[in-house]
mmCIF file as gemmi writes it, N, C-alpha and C atoms, coordinates in Angstrom:
data_model
loop_
_atom_site.group_PDB
_atom_site.id
_atom_site.type_symbol
_atom_site.label_atom_id
_atom_site.label_alt_id
_atom_site.label_comp_id
_atom_site.label_asym_id
_atom_site.label_entity_id
_atom_site.label_seq_id
_atom_site.pdbx_PDB_ins_code
_atom_site.Cartn_x
_atom_site.Cartn_y
_atom_site.Cartn_z
_atom_site.occupancy
_atom_site.B_iso_or_equiv
_atom_site.pdbx_formal_charge
_atom_site.auth_seq_id
_atom_site.auth_asym_id
_atom_site.pdbx_PDB_model_num
ATOM 1 N N . MET Axp A 1 ? 17.767 17.825 22.887 1 0 ? 1 A 1
ATOM 2 C CA . MET Axp A 1 ? 17.121 17.324 23.562 1 0 ? 1 A 1
ATOM 3 C C . MET Axp A 1 ? 16.947 15.826 22.91 1 0 ? 1 A 1
ATOM 4 N N . LYS Axp A 2 ? 16.703 14.654 23.273 1 0 ? 2 A 1
ATOM 5 C CA . LYS Axp A 2 ? 16.311 13.452 22.492 1 0 ? 2 A 1
ATOM 6 C C . LYS Axp A 2 ? 15.064 13.106 23.333 1 0 ? 2 A 1
ATOM 7 N N . LEU Axp A 3 ? 14.105 13.023 22.955 1 0 ? 3 A 1
ATOM 8 C CA . LEU Axp A 3 ? 13.133 11.179 23.098 1 0 ? 3 A 1
ATOM 9 C C . LEU Axp A 3 ? 13.814 10.268 23.832 1 0 ? 3 A 1
ATOM 10 N N . GLN Axp A 4 ? 13.198 9.973 24.987 1 0 ? 4 A 1
ATOM 11 C CA . GLN Axp A 4 ? 13.049 8.854 25.408 1 0 ? 4 A 1
ATOM 12 C C . GLN Axp A 4 ? 12.331 7.913 24.385 1 0 ? 4 A 1
ATOM 13 N N . SER Axp A 5 ? 11.148 7.662 23.937 1 0 ? 5 A 1
ATOM 14 C CA . SER Axp A 5 ? 11.154 6.851 22.822 1 0 ? 5 A 1
ATOM 15 C C . SER Axp A 5 ? 10.516 7.634 21.658 1 0 ? 5 A 1
ATOM 16 N N . PRO Axp A 6 ? 10.389 6.599 20.636 1 0 ? 6 A 1
ATOM 17 C CA . PRO Axp A 6 ? 9.367 7.374 19.524 1 0 ? 6 A 1
ATOM 18 C C . PRO Axp A 6 ? 8.255 7.675 20.196 1 0 ? 6 A 1
ATOM 19 N N . GLY Axp A 7 ? 7.448 8.708 18.812 1 0 ? 7 A 1
ATOM 20 C CA . GLY Axp A 7 ? 6.175 8.857 19.248 1 0 ? 7 A 1
ATOM 21 C C . GLY Axp A 7 ? 5.462 8.169 18.441 1 0 ? 7 A 1
ATOM 22 N N . LYS Axp A 8 ? 4.156 7.827 18.859 1 0 ? 8 A 1
ATOM 23 C CA . LYS Axp A 8 ? 3.22 7.254 18.031 1 0 ? 8 A 1
ATOM 24 C C . LYS Axp A 8 ? 2.85 7.835 16.461 1 0 ? 8 A 1
ATOM 25 N N . SER Axp A 9 ? 3.12 7.564 15.453 1 0 ? 9 A 1
ATOM 26 C CA . SER Axp A 9 ? 2.758 7.129 14.516 1 0 ? 9 A 1
ATOM 27 C C . SER Axp A 9 ? 1.103 8.082 14.209 1 0 ? 9 A 1
ATOM 28 N N . THR Axp A 10 ? 1.264 8.88 13.369 1 0 ? 10 A 1
ATOM 29 C CA . THR Axp A 10 ? 0.405 9.449 13.212 1 0 ? 10 A 1
ATOM 30 C C . THR Axp A 10 ? -0.455 9.065 11.713 1 0 ? 10 A 1
ATOM 31 N N . SER Axp A 11 ? 0.302 8.645 10.788 1 0 ? 11 A 1
ATOM 32 C CA . SER Axp A 11 ? -0.564 7.687 9.725 1 0 ? 11 A 1
ATOM 33 C C . SER Axp A 11 ? -0.294 6.143 9.817 1 0 ? 11 A 1
ATOM 34 N N . LYS Axp A 12 ? -1.555 5.796 9.563 1 0 ? 12 A 1
ATOM 35 C CA . LYS Axp A 12 ? -1.896 4.444 9.167 1 0 ? 12 A 1
ATOM 36 C C . LYS Axp A 12 ? -1.485 3.618 8.241 1 0 ? 12 A 1
ATOM 37 N N . VAL Axp A 13 ? -1.2 4.106 7.243 1 0 ? 13 A 1
ATOM 38 C CA . VAL Axp A 13 ? -0.533 3.731 6.021 1 0 ? 13 A 1
ATOM 39 C C . VAL Axp A 13 ? 0.936 4.718 5.03 1 0 ? 13 A 1
ATOM 40 N N . GLU Axp A 14 ? 1.633 3.846 5.067 1 0 ? 14 A 1
ATOM 41 C CA . GLU Axp A 14 ? 2.401 4.889 4.65 1 0 ? 14 A 1
ATOM 42 C C . GLU Axp A 14 ? 3.359 3.487 3.37 1 0 ? 14 A 1
ATOM 43 N N . VAL Axp A 15 ? 3.668 4.537 2.243 1 0 ? 15 A 1
ATOM 44 C CA . VAL Axp A 15 ? 4.307 3.707 1.063 1 0 ? 15 A 1
ATOM 45 C C . VAL Axp A 15 ? 6.068 4.162 1.906 1 0 ? 15 A 1
ATOM 46 N N . THR Axp A 16 ? 6.68 3.119 1.92 1 0 ? 16 A 1
ATOM 47 C CA . THR Axp A 16 ? 8.18 3.207 2.916 1 0 ? 16 A 1
ATOM 48 C C . THR Axp A 16 ? 8.855 3.189 1.521 1 0 ? 16 A 1
ATOM 49 N N . GLN Axp A 17 ? 8.753 2.629 0.692 1 0 ? 17 A 1
ATOM 50 C CA . GLN Axp A 17 ? 9.64 2.528 -0.701 1 0 ? 17 A 1
ATOM 51 C C . GLN Axp A 17 ? 9.032 1.61 -1.986 1 0 ? 17 A 1
ATOM 52 N N . ILE Axp A 18 ? 9.961 2.247 -3.046 1 0 ? 18 A 1
ATOM 53 C CA . ILE Axp A 18 ? 9.014 1.964 -4.341 1 0 ? 18 A 1
ATOM 54 C C . ILE Axp A 18 ? 10.715 1.398 -5.111 1 0 ? 18 A 1
ATOM 55 N N . SER Axp A 19 ? 10.126 0.158 -5.655 1 0 ? 19 A 1
ATOM 56 C CA . SER Axp A 19 ? 11.517 -0.801 -6.254 1 0 ? 19 A 1
ATOM 57 C C . SER Axp A 19 ? 11.275 -0.647 -7.533 1 0 ? 19 A 1
ATOM 58 N N . PRO Axp A 20 ? 12.441 -1.478 -8.013 1 0 ? 20 A 1
ATOM 59 C CA . PRO Axp A 20 ? 12.038 -1.823 -9.589 1 0 ? 20 A 1
ATOM 60 C C . PRO Axp A 20 ? 11.258 -2.904 -9.88 1 0 ? 20 A 1
ATOM 61 N N . ASN Axp A 21 ? 10.803 -3.884 -8.915 1 0 ? 21 A 1
ATOM 62 C CA . ASN Axp A 21 ? 9.795 -4.956 -8.453 1 0 ? 21 A 1
ATOM 63 C C . ASN Axp A 21 ? 8.114 -4.885 -7.522 1 0 ? 21 A 1
ATOM 64 N N . GLY Axp A 22 ? 8.257 -3.812 -7.309 1 0 ? 22 A 1
ATOM 65 C CA . GLY Axp A 22 ? 6.994 -3.447 -6.408 1 0 ? 22 A 1
ATOM 66 C C . GLY Axp A 22 ? 7.376 -2.56 -5.591 1 0 ? 22 A 1
ATOM 67 N N . ILE Axp A 23 ? 6.029 -2.68 -4.721 1 0 ? 23 A 1
ATOM 68 C CA . ILE Axp A 23 ? 5.652 -1.218 -3.475 1 0 ? 23 A 1
ATOM 69 C C . ILE Axp A 23 ? 5.921 -2.059 -1.937 1 0 ? 23 A 1
ATOM 70 N N . TRP Axp A 24 ? 6.542 -1.2 -1.01 1 0 ? 24 A 1
ATOM 71 C CA . TRP Axp A 24 ? 6.598 -1.962 0.182 1 0 ? 24 A 1
ATOM 72 C C . TRP Axp A 24 ? 5.824 -0.619 0.875 1 0 ? 24 A 1
ATOM 73 N N . ALA Axp A 25 ? 4.701 -0.949 1.608 1 0 ? 25 A 1
ATOM 74 C CA . ALA Axp A 25 ? 3.973 -0.058 2.51 1 0 ? 25 A 1
ATOM 75 C C . ALA Axp A 25 ? 3.733 -0.508 4.226 1 0 ? 25 A 1
ATOM 76 N N . LEU Axp A 26 ? 3.518 0.173 4.449 1 0 ? 26 A 1
ATOM 77 C CA . LEU Axp A 26 ? 3.176 0.281 6.582 1 0 ? 26 A 1
ATOM 78 C C . LEU Axp A 26 ? 2.026 0.424 6.431 1 0 ? 26 A 1
ATOM 79 N N . ILE Axp A 27 ? 1.336 -0.569 7.171 1 0 ? 27 A 1
ATOM 80 C CA . ILE Axp A 27 ? 0.193 -0.349 7.269 1 0 ? 27 A 1
ATOM 81 C C . ILE Axp A 27 ? -0.532 -0.443 8.778 1 0 ? 27 A 1
ATOM 82 N N . LYS Axp A 28 ? -0.752 0.301 9.034 1 0 ? 28 A 1
ATOM 83 C CA . LYS Axp A 28 ? -0.959 -0.163 10.699 1 0 ? 28 A 1
ATOM 84 C C . LYS Axp A 28 ? 0.011 -0.998 11.518 1 0 ? 28 A 1
ATOM 85 N N . GLY Axp A 29 ? 1.154 -0.503 11.256 1 0 ? 29 A 1
ATOM 86 C CA . GLY Axp A 29 ? 2.023 -1.242 11.527 1 0 ? 29 A 1
ATOM 87 C C . GLY Axp A 29 ? 2.971 -2.668 11.287 1 0 ? 29 A 1
ATOM 88 N N . GLU Axp A 30 ? 2.172 -2.944 9.976 1 0 ? 30 A 1
ATOM 89 C CA . GLU Axp A 30 ? 2.445 -4.21 10.018 1 0 ? 30 A 1
ATOM 90 C C . GLU Axp A 30 ? 3.199 -3.896 8.129 1 0 ? 30 A 1
ATOM 91 N N . GLU Axp A 31 ? 4.113 -4.706 7.767 1 0 ? 31 A 1
ATOM 92 C CA . GLU Axp A 31 ? 4.858 -4.084 6.681 1 0 ? 31 A 1
ATOM 93 C C . GLU Axp A 31 ? 4.292 -5.405 5.055 1 0 ? 31 A 1
ATOM 94 N N . PHE Axp A 32 ? 4.098 -4.286 4.4 1 0 ? 32 A 1
ATOM 95 C CA . PHE Axp A 32 ? 3.618 -5.545 3.146 1 0 ? 32 A 1
ATOM 96 C C . PHE Axp A 32 ? 4.181 -5.18 1.391 1 0 ? 32 A 1
ATOM 97 N N . PHE Axp A 33 ? 4.675 -6.028 0.986 1 0 ? 33 A 1
ATOM 98 C CA . PHE Axp A 33 ? 4.96 -6.113 -0.61 1 0 ? 33 A 1
ATOM 99 C C . PHE Axp A 33 ? 4.071 -6.56 -1.156 1 0 ? 33 A 1
ATOM 100 N N . MET Axp A 34 ? 3.684 -5.668 -2.47 1 0 ? 34 A 1
ATOM 101 C CA . MET Axp A 34 ? 3.085 -5.585 -3.377 1 0 ? 34 A 1
ATOM 102 C C . MET Axp A 34 ? 4.106 -5.601 -4.577 1 0 ? 34 A 1
ATOM 103 N N . SER Axp A 35 ? 4.487 -6.427 -5.414 1 0 ? 35 A 1
ATOM 104 C CA . SER Axp A 35 ? 5.188 -6.515 -6.555 1 0 ? 35 A 1
ATOM 105 C C . SER Axp A 35 ? 4.088 -6.342 -7.611 1 0 ? 35 A 1
ATOM 106 N N . PHE Axp A 36 ? 4.898 -5.86 -8.554 1 0 ? 36 A 1
ATOM 107 C CA . PHE Axp A 36 ? 4.411 -5.409 -9.976 1 0 ? 36 A 1
ATOM 108 C C . PHE Axp A 36 ? 3.82 -6.63 -10.761 1 0 ? 36 A 1
ATOM 109 N N . GLU Axp A 37 ? 4.388 -7.769 -10.304 1 0 ? 37 A 1
ATOM 110 C CA . GLU Axp A 37 ? 3.887 -8.95 -11.059 1 0 ? 37 A 1
ATOM 111 C C . GLU Axp A 37 ? 2.068 -9.082 -10.674 1 0 ? 37 A 1
ATOM 112 N N . GLU Axp A 38 ? 1.949 -8.821 -9.817 1 0 ? 38 A 1
ATOM 113 C CA . GLU Axp A 38 ? 0.888 -9.22 -9.201 1 0 ? 38 A 1
ATOM 114 C C . GLU Axp A 38 ? -0.388 -7.934 -8.831 1 0 ? 38 A 1
ATOM 115 N N . PHE Axp A 39 ? 0.728 -7.105 -8.795 1 0 ? 39 A 1
ATOM 116 C CA . PHE Axp A 39 ? -0.147 -5.971 -8.281 1 0 ? 39 A 1
ATOM 117 C C . PHE Axp A 39 ? -0.151 -4.887 -9.551 1 0 ? 39 A 1
ATOM 118 N N . PRO Axp A 40 ? -0.581 -4.757 -11.057 1 0 ? 40 A 1
ATOM 119 C CA . PRO Axp A 40 ? 0.652 -4.405 -11.934 1 0 ? 40 A 1
ATOM 120 C C . PRO Axp A 40 ? 0.078 -2.596 -12.108 1 0 ? 40 A 1
ATOM 121 N N . TRP Axp A 41 ? -1.142 -2.498 -11.655 1 0 ? 41 A 1
ATOM 122 C CA . TRP Axp A 41 ? -1.29 -0.965 -11.786 1 0 ? 41 A 1
ATOM 123 C C . TRP Axp A 41 ? -0.6 0.045 -11.401 1 0 ? 41 A 1
ATOM 124 N N . PHE Axp A 42 ? -0.152 -0.431 -10.427 1 0 ? 42 A 1
ATOM 125 C CA . PHE Axp A 42 ? 1.304 0.37 -9.907 1 0 ? 42 A 1
ATOM 126 C C . PHE Axp A 42 ? 2.397 0.437 -10.652 1 0 ? 42 A 1
ATOM 127 N N . GLN Axp A 43 ? 2.794 -0.049 -11.787 1 0 ? 43 A 1
ATOM 128 C CA . GLN Axp A 43 ? 3.676 -0.414 -12.617 1 0 ? 43 A 1
ATOM 129 C C . GLN Axp A 43 ? 3.931 0.914 -13.292 1 0 ? 43 A 1
ATOM 130 N N . ASN Axp A 44 ? 2.926 1.736 -13.918 1 0 ? 44 A 1
ATOM 131 C CA . ASN Axp A 44 ? 3.428 3.149 -14.701 1 0 ? 44 A 1
ATOM 132 C C . ASN Axp A 44 ? 3.157 4.446 -13.967 1 0 ? 44 A 1
ATOM 133 N N . ALA Axp A 45 ? 2.807 3.732 -13.108 1 0 ? 45 A 1
ATOM 134 C CA . ALA Axp A 45 ? 2.135 5.01 -11.802 1 0 ? 45 A 1
ATOM 135 C C . ALA Axp A 45 ? 3.634 6.141 -11.434 1 0 ? 45 A 1
ATOM 136 N N . THR Axp A 46 ? 3.022 7.205 -11.592 1 0 ? 46 A 1
ATOM 137 C CA . THR Axp A 46 ? 4.268 8.164 -10.685 1 0 ? 46 A 1
ATOM 138 C C . THR Axp A 46 ? 4.82 7.905 -9.206 1 0 ? 46 A 1
ATOM 139 N N . VAL Axp A 47 ? 5.438 8.294 -8.929 1 0 ? 47 A 1
ATOM 140 C CA . VAL Axp A 47 ? 5.753 8.416 -7.222 1 0 ? 47 A 1
ATOM 141 C C . VAL Axp A 47 ? 4.787 9.127 -6.387 1 0 ? 47 A 1
ATOM 142 N N . ALA Axp A 48 ? 4.262 9.977 -7.473 1 0 ? 48 A 1
ATOM 143 C CA . ALA Axp A 48 ? 3.318 10.869 -6.131 1 0 ? 48 A 1
ATOM 144 C C . ALA Axp A 48 ? 1.928 10.551 -6.57 1 0 ? 48 A 1
ATOM 145 N N . GLN Axp A 49 ? 1.66 9.792 -7.257 1 0 ? 49 A 1
ATOM 146 C CA . GLN Axp A 49 ? 0.578 8.734 -7.296 1 0 ? 49 A 1
ATOM 147 C C . GLN Axp A 49 ? 0.477 7.637 -6.323 1 0 ? 49 A 1
ATOM 148 N N . ILE Axp A 50 ? 1.261 6.96 -6.176 1 0 ? 50 A 1
ATOM 149 C CA . ILE Axp A 50 ? 1.585 5.392 -5.685 1 0 ? 50 A 1
ATOM 150 C C . ILE Axp A 50 ? 1.516 6.272 -3.759 1 0 ? 50 A 1
ATOM 151 N N . HIS Axp A 51 ? 2.081 7.185 -3.59 1 0 ? 51 A 1
ATOM 152 C CA . HIS Axp A 51 ? 2.129 7.365 -2.65 1 0 ? 51 A 1
ATOM 153 C C . HIS Axp A 51 ? 0.576 9.195 -2.047 1 0 ? 51 A 1
ATOM 154 N N . ARG Axp A 52 ? -0.232 8.458 -2.867 1 0 ? 52 A 1
ATOM 155 C CA . ARG Axp A 52 ? -1.548 9.688 -2.398 1 0 ? 52 A 1
ATOM 156 C C . ARG Axp A 52 ? -1.811 8.006 -1.772 1 0 ? 52 A 1
ATOM 157 N N . VAL Axp A 53 ? -2.353 7.385 -1.118 1 0 ? 53 A 1
ATOM 158 C CA . VAL Axp A 53 ? -3.032 6.339 -0.128 1 0 ? 53 A 1
ATOM 159 C C . VAL Axp A 53 ? -3.538 6.679 0.637 1 0 ? 53 A 1
ATOM 160 N N . ASN Axp A 54 ? -4.998 6.01 0.964 1 0 ? 54 A 1
ATOM 161 C CA . ASN Axp A 54 ? -5.292 6.376 2.023 1 0 ? 54 A 1
ATOM 162 C C . ASN Axp A 54 ? -6.543 5.012 2.606 1 0 ? 54 A 1
ATOM 163 N N . LEU Axp A 55 ? -6.163 4.687 3.878 1 0 ? 55 A 1
ATOM 164 C CA . LEU Axp A 55 ? -6.72 3.866 4.963 1 0 ? 55 A 1
ATOM 165 C C . LEU Axp A 55 ? -8.101 4.218 5.304 1 0 ? 55 A 1
ATOM 166 N N . LEU Axp A 56 ? -8.987 3.911 4.834 1 0 ? 56 A 1
ATOM 167 C CA . LEU Axp A 56 ? -10.31 3.408 4.596 1 0 ? 56 A 1
ATOM 168 C C . LEU Axp A 56 ? -11.529 2.496 5.689 1 0 ? 56 A 1
ATOM 169 N N . HIS Axp A 57 ? -11.808 3.096 7.157 1 0 ? 57 A 1
ATOM 170 C CA . HIS Axp A 57 ? -12.139 2.204 7.86 1 0 ? 57 A 1
ATOM 171 C C . HIS Axp A 57 ? -11.584 1.417 8.344 1 0 ? 57 A 1
ATOM 172 N N . GLY Axp A 58 ? -9.98 1.266 8.331 1 0 ? 58 A 1
ATOM 173 C CA . GLY Axp A 58 ? -8.875 0.648 8.802 1 0 ? 58 A 1
ATOM 174 C C . GLY Axp A 58 ? -8.557 -1.313 8.105 1 0 ? 58 A 1
ATOM 175 N N . THR Axp A 59 ? -9.496 -0.798 6.704 1 0 ? 59 A 1
ATOM 176 C CA . THR Axp A 59 ? -9.126 -2.02 6.299 1 0 ? 59 A 1
ATOM 177 C C . THR Axp A 59 ? -9.043 -2.346 4.232 1 0 ? 59 A 1
ATOM 178 N N . HIS Axp A 60 ? -9.652 -0.996 4.068 1 0 ? 60 A 1
ATOM 179 C CA . HIS Axp A 60 ? -9.637 -0.77 2.455 1 0 ? 60 A 1
ATOM 180 C C . HIS Axp A 60 ? -8.47 0.367 2.242 1 0 ? 60 A 1
ATOM 181 N N . LEU Axp A 61 ? -7.88 0.189 1.278 1 0 ? 61 A 1
ATOM 182 C CA . LEU Axp A 61 ? -6.911 0.838 0.812 1 0 ? 61 A 1
ATOM 183 C C . LEU Axp A 61 ? -7.136 1.387 -0.126 1 0 ? 61 A 1
ATOM 184 N N . ARG Axp A 62 ? -7.006 3.15 -0.418 1 0 ? 62 A 1
ATOM 185 C CA . ARG Axp A 62 ? -7.63 3.362 -1.795 1 0 ? 62 A 1
ATOM 186 C C . ARG Axp A 62 ? -6.515 4.117 -2.111 1 0 ? 62 A 1
ATOM 187 N N . TRP Axp A 63 ? -5.956 4.416 -3.813 1 0 ? 63 A 1
ATOM 188 C CA . TRP Axp A 63 ? -5.67 4.877 -4.289 1 0 ? 63 A 1
ATOM 189 C C . TRP Axp A 63 ? -6.685 6.072 -5.612 1 0 ? 63 A 1
ATOM 190 N N . ALA Axp A 64 ? -6.969 6.907 -4.982 1 0 ? 64 A 1
ATOM 191 C CA . ALA Axp A 64 ? -8.057 7.551 -6.04 1 0 ? 64 A 1
ATOM 192 C C . ALA Axp A 64 ? -7.406 8.35 -6.952 1 0 ? 64 A 1
ATOM 193 N N . ASP Axp A 65 ? -5.949 8.351 -7.317 1 0 ? 65 A 1
ATOM 194 C CA . ASP Axp A 65 ? -5.539 8.685 -8.842 1 0 ? 65 A 1
ATOM 195 C C . ASP Axp A 65 ? -5.334 7.701 -9.458 1 0 ? 65 A 1
ATOM 196 N N . LEU Axp A 66 ? -5.318 6.752 -8.603 1 0 ? 66 A 1
ATOM 197 C CA . LEU Axp A 66 ? -5.196 5.5 -9.678 1 0 ? 66 A 1
ATOM 198 C C . LEU Axp A 66 ? -6.553 4.539 -9.812 1 0 ? 66 A 1
ATOM 199 N N . ASP Axp A 67 ? -7.494 5.382 -9.107 1 0 ? 67 A 1
ATOM 200 C CA . ASP Axp A 67 ? -9.068 4.113 -9.396 1 0 ? 67 A 1
ATOM 201 C C . ASP Axp A 67 ? -8.089 2.656 -8.843 1 0 ? 67 A 1
ATOM 202 N N . VAL Axp A 68 ? -7.796 2.328 -7.823 1 0 ? 68 A 1
ATOM 203 C CA . VAL Axp A 68 ? -7.681 1.505 -7.322 1 0 ? 68 A 1
ATOM 204 C C . VAL Axp A 68 ? -8.191 1.31 -5.824 1 0 ? 68 A 1
ATOM 205 N N . ASP Axp A 69 ? -9.127 0.279 -5.498 1 0 ? 69 A 1
ATOM 206 C CA . ASP Axp A 69 ? -8.883 -0.278 -4.301 1 0 ? 69 A 1
ATOM 207 C C . ASP Axp A 69 ? -8.102 -1.575 -3.656 1 0 ? 69 A 1
ATOM 208 N N . LEU Axp A 70 ? -7.722 -1.91 -2.558 1 0 ? 70 A 1
ATOM 209 C CA . LEU Axp A 70 ? -7.818 -3.167 -2.367 1 0 ? 70 A 1
ATOM 210 C C . LEU Axp A 70 ? -8.276 -3.366 -0.492 1 0 ? 70 A 1
ATOM 211 N N . HIS Axp A 71 ? -8.489 -4.614 -0.335 1 0 ? 71 A 1
ATOM 212 C CA . HIS Axp A 71 ? -9.124 -4.559 1.128 1 0 ? 71 A 1
ATOM 213 C C . HIS Axp A 71 ? -7.126 -5.002 1.742 1 0 ? 71 A 1
ATOM 214 N N . VAL Axp A 72 ? -6.726 -4.828 3.27 1 0 ? 72 A 1
ATOM 215 C CA . VAL Axp A 72 ? -5.846 -5.04 3.597 1 0 ? 72 A 1
ATOM 216 C C . VAL Axp A 72 ? -5.51 -6.639 3.475 1 0 ? 72 A 1
ATOM 217 N N . ASP Axp A 73 ? -6.592 -7.294 4.131 1 0 ? 73 A 1
ATOM 218 C CA . ASP Axp A 73 ? -6.983 -8.733 3.952 1 0 ? 73 A 1
ATOM 219 C C . ASP Axp A 73 ? -6.291 -9.405 2.9 1 0 ? 73 A 1
ATOM 220 N N . SER Axp A 74 ? -6.402 -8.933 1.503 1 0 ? 74 A 1
ATOM 221 C CA . SER Axp A 74 ? -5.798 -9.407 0.407 1 0 ? 74 A 1
ATOM 222 C C . SER Axp A 74 ? -4.426 -9.485 0.281 1 0 ? 74 A 1
ATOM 223 N N . LEU Axp A 75 ? -3.972 -8.33 1.164 1 0 ? 75 A 1
ATOM 224 C CA . LEU Axp A 75 ? -2.633 -8.579 0.889 1 0 ? 75 A 1
ATOM 225 C C . LEU Axp A 75 ? -1.469 -9.648 1.714 1 0 ? 75 A 1
ATOM 226 N N . LYS Axp A 76 ? -2.376 -10.156 2.762 1 0 ? 76 A 1
ATOM 227 C CA . LYS Axp A 76 ? -2.605 -10.703 3.913 1 0 ? 76 A 1
ATOM 228 C C . LYS Axp A 76 ? -2.512 -12.134 2.98 1 0 ? 76 A 1
ATOM 229 N N . ASN Axp A 77 ? -3.139 -12.086 2.507 1 0 ? 77 A 1
ATOM 230 C CA . ASN Axp A 77 ? -3.93 -13.663 1.665 1 0 ? 77 A 1
ATOM 231 C C . ASN Axp A 77 ? -3.909 -13.616 0.55 1 0 ? 77 A 1
ATOM 232 N N . LEU Axp A 78 ? -3.076 -13.394 -0.646 1 0 ? 78 A 1
ATOM 233 C CA . LEU Axp A 78 ? -3.389 -12.946 -1.877 1 0 ? 78 A 1
ATOM 234 C C . LEU Axp A 78 ? -4.157 -14.353 -2.405 1 0 ? 78 A 1
ATOM 235 N N . GLU Axp A 79 ? -4.119 -15.469 -1.981 1 0 ? 79 A 1
ATOM 236 C CA . GLU Axp A 79 ? -4.663 -16.56 -3.032 1 0 ? 79 A 1
ATOM 237 C C . GLU Axp A 79 ? -6.327 -16.647 -2.869 1 0 ? 79 A 1
ATOM 238 N N . LYS Axp A 80 ? -6.755 -15.93 -1.803 1 0 ? 80 A 1
ATOM 239 C CA . LYS Axp A 80 ? -8.427 -16.239 -1.41 1 0 ? 80 A 1
ATOM 240 C C . LYS Axp A 80 ? -8.683 -15.116 -2.526 1 0 ? 80 A 1
ATOM 241 N N . TYR Axp A 81 ? -7.798 -13.509 -3.149 1 0 ? 81 A 1
ATOM 242 C CA . TYR Axp A 81 ? -8.645 -12.822 -3.645 1 0 ? 81 A 1
ATOM 243 C C . TYR Axp A 81 ? -7.806 -12.674 -5.413 1 0 ? 81 A 1
ATOM 244 N N . PRO Axp A 82 ? -7.942 -13.27 -6.771 1 0 ? 82 A 1
ATOM 245 C CA . PRO Axp A 82 ? -7.869 -13.245 -7.166 1 0 ? 82 A 1
ATOM 246 C C . PRO Axp A 82 ? -7.805 -12.532 -7.944 1 0 ? 82 A 1
ATOM 247 N N . LEU Axp A 83 ? -6.961 -11.419 -8.421 1 0 ? 83 A 1
ATOM 248 C CA . LEU Axp A 83 ? -7.131 -10.508 -8.876 1 0 ? 83 A 1
ATOM 249 C C . LEU Axp A 83 ? -7.269 -10.615 -10.419 1 0 ? 83 A 1
ATOM 250 N N . MET Axp A 84 ? -7.79 -9.119 -11.028 1 0 ? 84 A 1
ATOM 251 C CA . MET Axp A 84 ? -8.177 -8.917 -12.137 1 0 ? 84 A 1
ATOM 252 C C . MET Axp A 84 ? -7.818 -7.694 -13.08 1 0 ? 84 A 1
ATOM 253 N N . TYR Axp A 85 ? -6.964 -8.22 -14.092 1 0 ? 85 A 1
ATOM 254 C CA . TYR Axp A 85 ? -6.595 -6.667 -14.845 1 0 ? 85 A 1
ATOM 255 C C . TYR Axp A 85 ? -6.493 -6.715 -16.26 1 0 ? 85 A 1
ATOM 256 N N . ILE Axp A 86 ? -7.524 -5.278 -16.143 1 0 ? 86 A 1
ATOM 257 C CA . ILE Axp A 86 ? -7.776 -5.385 -17.415 1 0 ? 86 A 1
ATOM 258 C C . ILE Axp A 86 ? -7.709 -3.801 -17.846 1 0 ? 86 A 1
ATOM 259 N N . SER Axp A 87 ? -6.483 -4.086 -19.636 1 0 ? 87 A 1
ATOM 260 C CA . SER Axp A 87 ? -6.253 -2.976 -19.773 1 0 ? 87 A 1
ATOM 261 C C . SER Axp A 87 ? -6.635 -2.087 -20.824 1 0 ? 87 A 1
């Protein structure tokens, strides 16, 4: 039996790809790319750590294992959110 149309997604955030250059994530149906150059917190993370992301309040991404928090708007308007990386 084949479904006439795909079902509704139950996940509001999903990491769809990890490449040598960064991460692709699908957030509420919209795809975003986070390069390791602009988001260095993910560069040395494990695949499991990157995939364990939660969307809180519909606007806040949280990677608890990595202690990383990002607002979805910062992915849309990176120039408005200067990032600071402290190693």
